[in-house]
N, CA, C, O and the ligand as a Tripos MOL2 file, in Angstrom:
@<TRIPOS>MOLECULE
protein
  229   227    58     0     0
PROTEIN
NO_CHARGES

@<TRIPOS>ATOM
      1 N          20.1470   -7.4730   -2.1140 N.3       1 MET1
      2 CA         18.7910   -7.5360   -1.5130 C.3       1 MET1
      3 C          18.5020   -6.4660   -0.4650 C.2       1 MET1
      4 O          17.6420   -6.6970    0.3850 O.2       1 MET1
      5 N          19.1980   -5.2540   -0.4710 N.am      2 ALA2
      6 CA         18.9980   -4.3040    0.4820 C.3       2 ALA2
      7 C          17.6900   -3.6160    0.1400 C.2       2 ALA2
      8 O          17.3900   -3.3050   -1.0130 O.2       2 ALA2
      9 N          16.9490   -3.4010    1.1710 N.am      3 GLY3
     10 CA         15.6910   -2.7160    1.1090 C.3       3 GLY3
     11 C          15.9900   -1.2340    1.2960 C.2       3 GLY3
     12 O          17.0900   -0.7330    1.5300 O.2       3 GLY3
     13 N          14.7650   -0.5950    1.1450 N.am      4 LYS4
     14 CA         14.9370    0.7330    1.4120 C.3       4 LYS4
     15 C          13.7830    1.1950    2.5040 C.2       4 LYS4
     16 O          12.8250    0.5200    2.8800 O.2       4 LYS4
     17 N          14.1550    2.5800    2.9190 N.am      5 PHE5
     18 CA         13.2140    2.9780    3.8350 C.3       5 PHE5
     19 C          12.3560    4.0920    3.1140 C.2       5 PHE5
     20 O          12.9020    4.8990    2.3630 O.2       5 PHE5
     21 N          11.1120    4.1130    3.3430 N.am      6 HIS6
     22 CA         10.2110    5.0550    2.6840 C.3       6 HIS6
     23 C           9.5680    5.9210    3.7190 C.2       6 HIS6
     24 O           9.1940    5.3960    4.7680 O.2       6 HIS6
     25 N           9.4020    7.2440    3.5110 N.am      7 ARG7
     26 CA          8.4360    7.9630    4.3600 C.3       7 ARG7
     27 C           7.0800    7.9350    3.7490 C.2       7 ARG7
     28 O           6.8800    8.4640    2.6550 O.2       7 ARG7
     29 N           6.1650    7.3480    4.4050 N.am      8 VAL8
     30 CA          4.7830    7.1460    3.9030 C.3       8 VAL8
     31 C           3.8190    7.8660    4.5550 C.2       8 VAL8
     32 O           3.8730    7.9480    5.7820 O.2       8 VAL8
     33 N           2.8250    8.4750    3.8530 N.am      9 LYS9
     34 CA          1.6960    9.2150    4.4210 C.3       9 LYS9
     35 C           0.3870    8.0870    4.5650 C.2       9 LYS9
     36 O           0.0780    7.4400    3.5640 O.2       9 LYS9
     37 N          -0.2250    7.9230    5.6220 N.am     10 CYS10
     38 CA         -1.3000    7.2140    5.7390 C.3      10 CYS10
     39 C          -2.4330    7.4960    4.9470 C.2      10 CYS10
     40 O          -2.7020    8.6950    4.8890 O.2      10 CYS10
     41 N          -3.1670    6.7420    4.3270 N.am     11 GLN11
     42 CA         -4.2820    7.0570    3.6650 C.3      11 GLN11
     43 C          -5.3770    7.4930    4.2270 C.2      11 GLN11
     44 O          -6.2300    8.1550    3.6350 O.2      11 GLN11
     45 N          -5.4320    7.1000    5.5810 N.am     12 ASN12
     46 CA         -6.5110    7.4550    6.4690 C.3      12 ASN12
     47 C          -6.5250    8.6530    7.2520 C.2      12 ASN12
     48 O          -7.5510    9.2860    7.4990 O.2      12 ASN12
     49 N          -5.2890    8.9800    7.6680 N.am     13 CYS13
     50 CA         -5.2690   10.0240    8.7120 C.3      13 CYS13
     51 C          -4.1070   11.0010    8.3620 C.2      13 CYS13
     52 O          -3.9000   11.9690    9.0940 O.2      13 CYS13
     53 N          -3.3410   10.7660    7.2520 N.am     14 GLU14
     54 CA         -2.3120   11.6010    6.7570 C.3      14 GLU14
     55 C          -1.1220   11.7350    7.8550 C.2      14 GLU14
     56 O          -0.3040   12.6550    7.8560 O.2      14 GLU14
     57 N          -1.1580   10.7510    8.7160 N.am     15 ASN15
     58 CA          0.1410   10.6700    9.5230 C.3      15 ASN15
     59 C           1.3180   10.2710    8.6640 C.2      15 ASN15
     60 O           1.1300    9.4740    7.7450 O.2      15 ASN15
     61 N           2.5490   10.7800    8.9030 N.am     16 GLU16
     62 CA          3.6310   10.2220    8.1460 C.3      16 GLU16
     63 C           4.6040    9.3330    9.0150 C.2      16 GLU16
     64 O           4.9960    9.8150   10.0780 O.2      16 GLU16
     65 N           4.9590    8.2650    8.6990 N.am     17 GLN17
     66 CA          5.9210    7.6080    9.1590 C.3      17 GLN17
     67 C           6.8880    6.8640    8.4500 C.2      17 GLN17
     68 O           6.5740    6.6670    7.2760 O.2      17 GLN17
     69 N           7.9840    6.3850    8.8120 N.am     18 ILE18
     70 CA          8.9450    5.8140    8.0250 C.3      18 ILE18
     71 C           8.8540    4.3250    8.1670 C.2      18 ILE18
     72 O           8.7110    3.8270    9.2840 O.2      18 ILE18
     73 N           8.9310    3.5830    7.0720 N.am     19 LEU19
     74 CA          8.8420    2.0770    7.1420 C.3      19 LEU19
     75 C           9.8520    1.4680    6.3890 C.2      19 LEU19
     76 O          10.4420    2.2030    5.5970 O.2      19 LEU19
     77 N          10.1840    0.2970    6.4530 N.am     20 PHE20
     78 CA         11.1290   -0.5010    5.6850 C.3      20 PHE20
     79 C          10.4840   -1.4050    4.5850 C.2      20 PHE20
     80 O           9.6710   -2.2540    4.9490 O.2      20 PHE20
     81 N          10.7820   -1.2820    3.3270 N.am     21 ASP21
     82 CA          9.9600   -2.1240    2.4500 C.3      21 ASP21
     83 C          10.1980   -3.5520    2.3200 C.2      21 ASP21
     84 O           9.5500   -4.2060    1.5030 O.2      21 ASP21
     85 N          11.1830   -4.1480    3.1520 N.am     22 ARG22
     86 CA         11.3740   -5.5690    3.2710 C.3      22 ARG22
     87 C          10.9840   -6.0240    4.6170 C.2      22 ARG22
     88 O          11.4330   -7.0860    5.0480 O.2      22 ARG22
     89 N          10.2140   -5.3250    5.2830 N.am     23 SER23
     90 CA          9.5920   -5.8480    6.5260 C.3      23 SER23
     91 C           8.7660   -7.0670    6.3280 C.2      23 SER23
     92 O           7.9750   -7.1220    5.3860 O.2      23 SER23
     93 N           8.9150   -8.0730    7.1910 N.am     24 SER24
     94 CA          8.1160   -9.3530    6.7760 C.3      24 SER24
     95 C           6.8630   -9.2810    7.4940 C.2      24 SER24
     96 O           6.0860  -10.2230    7.3380 O.2      24 SER24
     97 N           6.4660   -8.1380    8.4030 N.am     25 THR25
     98 CA          5.3220   -8.1490    9.0350 C.3      25 THR25
     99 C           4.5900   -6.7570    8.5760 C.2      25 THR25
    100 O           5.2140   -5.7930    8.1320 O.2      25 THR25
    101 N           3.2610   -6.7980    8.7400 N.am     26 VAL26
    102 CA          2.4060   -5.6310    8.4570 C.3      26 VAL26
    103 C           2.7770   -4.4920    9.3030 C.2      26 VAL26
    104 O           2.9360   -4.6440   10.5140 O.2      26 VAL26
    105 N           2.9180   -3.4030    8.7460 N.am     27 VAL27
    106 CA          3.1360   -2.0640    9.4750 C.3      27 VAL27
    107 C           1.9900   -1.3500    9.6790 C.2      27 VAL27
    108 O           1.3750   -1.0140    8.6670 O.2      27 VAL27
    109 N           1.5060   -1.0030   10.8710 N.am     28 LEU28
    110 CA          0.4040   -0.3790   11.2810 C.3      28 LEU28
    111 C           0.7030    1.2250   11.4560 C.2      28 LEU28
    112 O           1.7810    1.6010   11.9180 O.2      28 LEU28
    113 N          -0.2050    2.0400   11.1030 N.am     29 CYS29
    114 CA         -0.0440    3.4560   11.3750 C.3      29 CYS29
    115 C           0.0150    3.6540   12.8910 C.2      29 CYS29
    116 O          -0.7630    3.0690   13.6460 O.2      29 CYS29
    117 N           0.9120    4.4520   13.2900 N.am     30 SER30
    118 CA          1.0300    4.8840   14.6590 C.3      30 SER30
    119 C          -0.0880    5.6060   15.1780 C.2      30 SER30
    120 O          -0.4190    5.5670   16.3620 O.2      30 SER30
    121 N          -0.6600    6.2580   14.3030 N.am     31 SER31
    122 CA         -1.7590    7.2190   14.6190 C.3      31 SER31
    123 C          -3.1080    6.5460   14.6410 C.2      31 SER31
    124 O          -3.6880    6.5110   15.7260 O.2      31 SER31
    125 N          -3.6610    6.0260   13.6220 N.am     32 CYS32
    126 CA         -4.8770    5.5440   13.5020 C.3      32 CYS32
    127 C          -5.0310    3.8740   13.4220 C.2      32 CYS32
    128 O          -6.1040    3.2750   13.3440 O.2      32 CYS32
    129 N          -3.7690    3.3030   13.4590 N.am     33 GLY33
    130 CA         -3.8840    1.7770   13.5680 C.3      33 GLY33
    131 C          -4.1800    1.0120   12.0420 C.2      33 GLY33
    132 O          -4.2180   -0.2050   11.8660 O.2      33 GLY33
    133 N          -4.3590    1.9890   11.0830 N.am     34 GLY34
    134 CA         -4.6950    1.2600    9.8430 C.3      34 GLY34
    135 C          -3.3890    0.5880    9.2370 C.2      34 GLY34
    136 O          -2.2750    0.8920    9.6630 O.2      34 GLY34
    137 N          -3.5580   -0.2410    8.3320 N.am     35 ASN35
    138 CA         -2.4740   -1.0610    7.5410 C.3      35 ASN35
    139 C          -1.7160   -0.0380    6.7780 C.2      35 ASN35
    140 O          -2.3900    0.7140    6.0740 O.2      35 ASN35
    141 N          -0.4690    0.1120    6.7960 N.am     36 LEU36
    142 CA          0.3520    0.8600    5.8880 C.3      36 LEU36
    143 C           0.9590   -0.0170    4.8150 C.2      36 LEU36
    144 O           1.2500    0.4290    3.7050 O.2      36 LEU36
    145 N           1.1500   -1.3370    5.1930 N.am     37 THR37
    146 CA          1.8080   -2.3360    4.3380 C.3      37 THR37
    147 C           1.1390   -3.5960    4.3600 C.2      37 THR37
    148 O           0.4090   -3.9010    5.3030 O.2      37 THR37
    149 N           1.3340   -4.3340    3.4070 N.am     38 GLU38
    150 CA          0.7890   -5.6650    3.3020 C.3      38 GLU38
    151 C           1.8910   -6.5770    2.7320 C.2      38 GLU38
    152 O           2.5150   -6.2170    1.7330 O.2      38 GLU38
    153 N           2.1480   -7.7560    3.3480 N.am     39 SER39
    154 CA          3.1460   -8.5160    3.0210 C.3      39 SER39
    155 C           2.5860   -9.7140    2.2000 C.2      39 SER39
    156 O           1.6830  -10.3830    2.7010 O.2      39 SER39
    157 N           3.0760  -10.0270    0.9540 N.am     40 THR40
    158 CA          2.6420  -11.0760    0.2330 C.3      40 THR40
    159 C           3.8570  -11.7350   -0.4180 C.2      40 THR40
    160 O           4.4280  -11.2660   -1.4030 O.2      40 THR40
    161 N           4.2060  -12.8590    0.2100 N.am     41 GLY41
    162 CA          5.3250  -13.7550   -0.2410 C.3      41 GLY41
    163 C           6.4710  -13.0730   -0.3080 C.2      41 GLY41
    164 O           7.1840  -13.2400   -1.2980 O.2      41 GLY41
    165 N           6.8330  -12.2570    0.6330 N.am     42 GLY42
    166 CA          8.2530  -11.6420    0.5730 C.3      42 GLY42
    167 C           8.1680  -10.1790    0.0010 C.2      42 GLY42
    168 O           9.0160   -9.3410    0.3050 O.2      42 GLY42
    169 N           7.1250   -9.9050   -0.8280 N.am     43 VAL43
    170 CA          7.0350   -8.6180   -1.4030 C.3      43 VAL43
    171 C           6.1330   -7.7860   -0.4090 C.2      43 VAL43
    172 O           5.0730   -8.2150    0.0440 O.2      43 VAL43
    173 N           6.6880   -6.5060   -0.1110 N.am     44 THR44
    174 CA          5.8370   -5.6040    0.7110 C.3      44 THR44
    175 C           5.1690   -4.6470   -0.1350 C.2      44 THR44
    176 O           5.7780   -4.0090   -0.9930 O.2      44 THR44
    177 N           3.8550   -4.5230    0.0960 N.am     45 ILE45
    178 CA          2.9980   -3.7370   -0.8550 C.3      45 ILE45
    179 C           2.8250   -2.5930    0.2110 C.2      45 ILE45
    180 O           2.5470   -2.8290    1.3870 O.2      45 ILE45
    181 N           3.0120   -1.3290   -0.3040 N.am     46 ILE46
    182 CA          2.7350   -0.1310    0.5160 C.3      46 ILE46
    183 C           1.5150    0.3790    0.1860 C.2      46 ILE46
    184 O           1.2180    0.5470   -0.9970 O.2      46 ILE46
    185 N           0.6840    0.6770    1.1750 N.am     47 HIS47
    186 CA         -0.6780    1.2200    0.8780 C.3      47 HIS47
    187 C          -0.8340    2.6760    0.8020 C.2      47 HIS47
    188 O          -1.7230    3.2360    0.1610 O.2      47 HIS47
    189 N           0.1150    3.2840    1.5190 N.am     48 GLY48
    190 CA          0.0200    4.6820    1.7630 C.3      48 GLY48
    191 C           0.7710    5.5440    0.6480 C.2      48 GLY48
    192 O           1.3780    4.8910   -0.2020 O.2      48 GLY48
    193 N           0.7960    6.7630    0.5650 N.am     49 GLU49
    194 CA          1.4530    7.5480   -0.4370 C.3      49 GLU49
    195 C           2.9970    7.6460    0.0820 C.2      49 GLU49
    196 O           3.3420    7.9940    1.2110 O.2      49 GLU49
    197 N           3.7480    7.3060   -0.8710 N.am     50 ILE50
    198 CA          5.2910    7.4020   -0.6640 C.3      50 ILE50
    199 C           5.6750    8.9670   -0.7260 C.2      50 ILE50
    200 O           5.5230    9.5260   -1.8130 O.2      50 ILE50
    201 N           6.1190    9.6460    0.2700 N.am     51 ILE51
    202 CA          6.5010   10.9710    0.2350 C.3      51 ILE51
    203 C           7.8020   11.1620   -0.2320 C.2      51 ILE51
    204 O           8.1130   12.0480   -1.0280 O.2      51 ILE51
    205 N           8.6960   10.2010    0.3360 N.am     52 GLU52
    206 CA         10.2220   10.2550    0.0940 C.3      52 GLU52
    207 C          10.8080    8.8360    0.2610 C.2      52 GLU52
    208 O          10.3750    8.0060    1.0610 O.2      52 GLU52
    209 N          11.7380    8.6700   -0.5010 N.am     53 THR53
    210 CA         12.5040    7.3680   -0.2950 C.3      53 THR53
    211 C          13.9080    7.6870    0.1460 C.2      53 THR53
    212 O          14.6420    8.4620   -0.4680 O.2      53 THR53
    213 N          14.2150    7.0880    1.1710 N.am     54 LEU54
    214 CA         15.5000    7.3120    1.8990 C.3      54 LEU54
    215 C          16.5500    6.3070    1.4440 C.2      54 LEU54
    216 O          16.2290    5.1200    1.3900 O.2      54 LEU54
    217 N          17.7520    6.6840    1.1210 N.am     55 SER55
    218 CA         18.7970    5.7810    0.6770 C.3      55 SER55
    219 C          19.3740    4.8690    1.6890 C.2      55 SER55
    220 O          19.7840    5.2410    2.7880 O.2      55 SER55
    221 N          19.3810    3.6950    1.2690 N.am     56 ASP56
    222 CA         19.9680    2.7770    2.1750 C.3      56 ASP56
    223 C          21.4720    3.1850    2.3220 C.2      56 ASP56
    224 O          22.0660    3.9010    1.5160 O.2      56 ASP56
    225 N          21.9800    2.6700    3.3870 N.am     57 GLN57
    226 CA         23.4110    3.0790    3.7920 C.3      57 GLN57
    227 C          24.4790    2.4560    2.8190 C.2      57 GLN57
    228 O          25.6770    2.6790    2.9940 O.2      57 GLN57
    229 ZN         -3.3420    6.5330    9.9000 Zn       58 ZN58
@<TRIPOS>BOND
     1     1     2 1
     2     2     3 1
     3     3     4 2
     4     3     5 am
     5     5     6 1
     6     6     7 1
     7     7     8 2
     8     7     9 am
     9     9    10 1
    10    10    11 1
    11    11    12 2
    12    11    13 am
    13    13    14 1
    14    14    15 1
    15    15    16 2
    16    15    17 am
    17    17    18 1
    18    18    19 1
    19    19    20 2
    20    19    21 am
    21    21    22 1
    22    22    23 1
    23    23    24 2
    24    23    25 am
    25    25    26 1
    26    26    27 1
    27    27    28 2
    28    27    29 am
    29    29    30 1
    30    30    31 1
    31    31    32 2
    32    31    33 am
    33    33    34 1
    34    34    35 1
    35    35    36 2
    36    35    37 am
    37    37    38 1
    38    38    39 1
    39    39    40 2
    40    39    41 am
    41    41    42 1
    42    42    43 1
    43    43    44 2
    44    43    45 am
    45    45    46 1
    46    46    47 1
    47    47    48 2
    48    47    49 am
    49    49    50 1
    50    50    51 1
    51    51    52 2
    52    51    53 am
    53    53    54 1
    54    54    55 1
    55    55    56 2
    56    55    57 am
    57    57    58 1
    58    58    59 1
    59    59    60 2
    60    59    61 am
    61    61    62 1
    62    62    63 1
    63    63    64 2
    64    63    65 am
    65    65    66 1
    66    66    67 1
    67    67    68 2
    68    67    69 am
    69    69    70 1
    70    70    71 1
    71    71    72 2
    72    71    73 am
    73    73    74 1
    74    74    75 1
    75    75    76 2
    76    75    77 am
    77    77    78 1
    78    78    79 1
    79    79    80 2
    80    79    81 am
    81    81    82 1
    82    82    83 1
    83    83    84 2
    84    83    85 am
    85    85    86 1
    86    86    87 1
    87    87    88 2
    88    87    89 am
    89    89    90 1
    90    90    91 1
    91    91    92 2
    92    91    93 am
    93    93    94 1
    94    94    95 1
    95    95    96 2
    96    95    97 am
    97    97    98 1
    98    98    99 1
    99    99   100 2
   100    99   101 am
   101   101   102 1
   102   102   103 1
   103   103   104 2
   104   103   105 am
   105   105   106 1
   106   106   107 1
   107   107   108 2
   108   107   109 am
   109   109   110 1
   110   110   111 1
   111   111   112 2
   112   111   113 am
   113   113   114 1
   114   114   115 1
   115   115   116 2
   116   115   117 am
   117   117   118 1
   118   118   119 1
   119   119   120 2
   120   119   121 am
   121   121   122 1
   122   122   123 1
   123   123   124 2
   124   123   125 am
   125   125   126 1
   126   126   127 1
   127   127   128 2
   128   127   129 am
   129   129   130 1
   130   130   131 1
   131   131   132 2
   132   131   133 am
   133   133   134 1
   134   134   135 1
   135   135   136 2
   136   135   137 am
   137   137   138 1
   138   138   139 1
   139   139   140 2
   140   139   141 am
   141   141   142 1
   142   142   143 1
   143   143   144 2
   144   143   145 am
   145   145   146 1
   146   146   147 1
   147   147   148 2
   148   147   149 am
   149   149   150 1
   150   150   151 1
   151   151   152 2
   152   151   153 am
   153   153   154 1
   154   154   155 1
   155   155   156 2
   156   155   157 am
   157   157   158 1
   158   158   159 1
   159   159   160 2
   160   159   161 am
   161   161   162 1
   162   162   163 1
   163   163   164 2
   164   163   165 am
   165   165   166 1
   166   166   167 1
   167   167   168 2
   168   167   169 am
   169   169   170 1
   170   170   171 1
   171   171   172 2
   172   171   173 am
   173   173   174 1
   174   174   175 1
   175   175   176 2
   176   175   177 am
   177   177   178 1
   178   178   179 1
   179   179   180 2
   180   179   181 am
   181   181   182 1
   182   182   183 1
   183   183   184 2
   184   183   185 am
   185   185   186 1
   186   186   187 1
   187   187   188 2
   188   187   189 am
   189   189   190 1
   190   190   191 1
   191   191   192 2
   192   191   193 am
   193   193   194 1
   194   194   195 1
   195   195   196 2
   196   195   197 am
   197   197   198 1
   198   198   199 1
   199   199   200 2
   200   199   201 am
   201   201   202 1
   202   202   203 1
   203   203   204 2
   204   203   205 am
   205   205   206 1
   206   206   207 1
   207   207   208 2
   208   207   209 am
   209   209   210 1
   210   210   211 1
   211   211   212 2
   212   211   213 am
   213   213   214 1
   214   214   215 1
   215   215   216 2
   216   215   217 am
   217   217   218 1
   218   218   219 1
   219   219   220 2
   220   219   221 am
   221   221   222 1
   222   222   223 1
   223   223   224 2
   224   223   225 am
   225   225   226 1
   226   226   227 1
   227   227   228 2
@<TRIPOS>SUBSTRUCTURE
     1 MET1         2 RESIDUE 1 A MET
     2 ALA2         6 RESIDUE 1 A ALA
     3 GLY3        10 RESIDUE 1 A GLY
     4 LYS4        14 RESIDUE 1 A LYS
     5 PHE5        18 RESIDUE 1 A PHE
     6 HIS6        22 RESIDUE 1 A HIS
     7 ARG7        26 RESIDUE 1 A ARG
     8 VAL8        30 RESIDUE 1 A VAL
     9 LYS9        34 RESIDUE 1 A LYS
    10 CYS10       38 RESIDUE 1 A CYS
    11 GLN11       42 RESIDUE 1 A GLN
    12 ASN12       46 RESIDUE 1 A ASN
    13 CYS13       50 RESIDUE 1 A CYS
    14 GLU14       54 RESIDUE 1 A GLU
    15 ASN15       58 RESIDUE 1 A ASN
    16 GLU16       62 RESIDUE 1 A GLU
    17 GLN17       66 RESIDUE 1 A GLN
    18 ILE18       70 RESIDUE 1 A ILE
    19 LEU19       74 RESIDUE 1 A LEU
    20 PHE20       78 RESIDUE 1 A PHE
    21 ASP21       82 RESIDUE 1 A ASP
    22 ARG22       86 RESIDUE 1 A ARG
    23 SER23       90 RESIDUE 1 A SER
    24 SER24       94 RESIDUE 1 A SER
    25 THR25       98 RESIDUE 1 A THR
    26 VAL26      102 RESIDUE 1 A VAL
    27 VAL27      106 RESIDUE 1 A VAL
    28 LEU28      110 RESIDUE 1 A LEU
    29 CYS29      114 RESIDUE 1 A CYS
    30 SER30      118 RESIDUE 1 A SER
    31 SER31      122 RESIDUE 1 A SER
    32 CYS32      126 RESIDUE 1 A CYS
    33 GLY33      130 RESIDUE 1 A GLY
    34 GLY34      134 RESIDUE 1 A GLY
    35 ASN35      138 RESIDUE 1 A ASN
    36 LEU36      142 RESIDUE 1 A LEU
    37 THR37      146 RESIDUE 1 A THR
    38 GLU38      150 RESIDUE 1 A GLU
    39 SER39      154 RESIDUE 1 A SER
    40 THR40      158 RESIDUE 1 A THR
    41 GLY41      162 RESIDUE 1 A GLY
    42 GLY42      166 RESIDUE 1 A GLY
    43 VAL43      170 RESIDUE 1 A VAL
    44 THR44      174 RESIDUE 1 A THR
    45 ILE45      178 RESIDUE 1 A ILE
    46 ILE46      182 RESIDUE 1 A ILE
    47 HIS47      186 RESIDUE 1 A HIS
    48 GLY48      190 RESIDUE 1 A GLY
    49 GLU49      194 RESIDUE 1 A GLU
    50 ILE50      198 RESIDUE 1 A ILE
    51 ILE51      202 RESIDUE 1 A ILE
    52 GLU52      206 RESIDUE 1 A GLU
    53 THR53      210 RESIDUE 1 A THR
    54 LEU54      214 RESIDUE 1 A LEU
    55 SER55      218 RESIDUE 1 A SER
    56 ASP56      222 RESIDUE 1 A ASP
    57 GLN57      226 RESIDUE 1 A GLN
    58 ZN58       229 GROUP 0 **** ****
């Protein structure tokens, strides 16, 4: 059940930040405060553009 980290570009302001795809909470853009993820029943939906997926250890 290992999740992955993704580098995601915000749709609103093009800020890039790294987030975890199994986060149980909504992740907000650190720059504009927009939602980068939405959590629906354990599945995390990523709204931004995934630039890069980082391998889990
Ligand atoms: Zn943003």
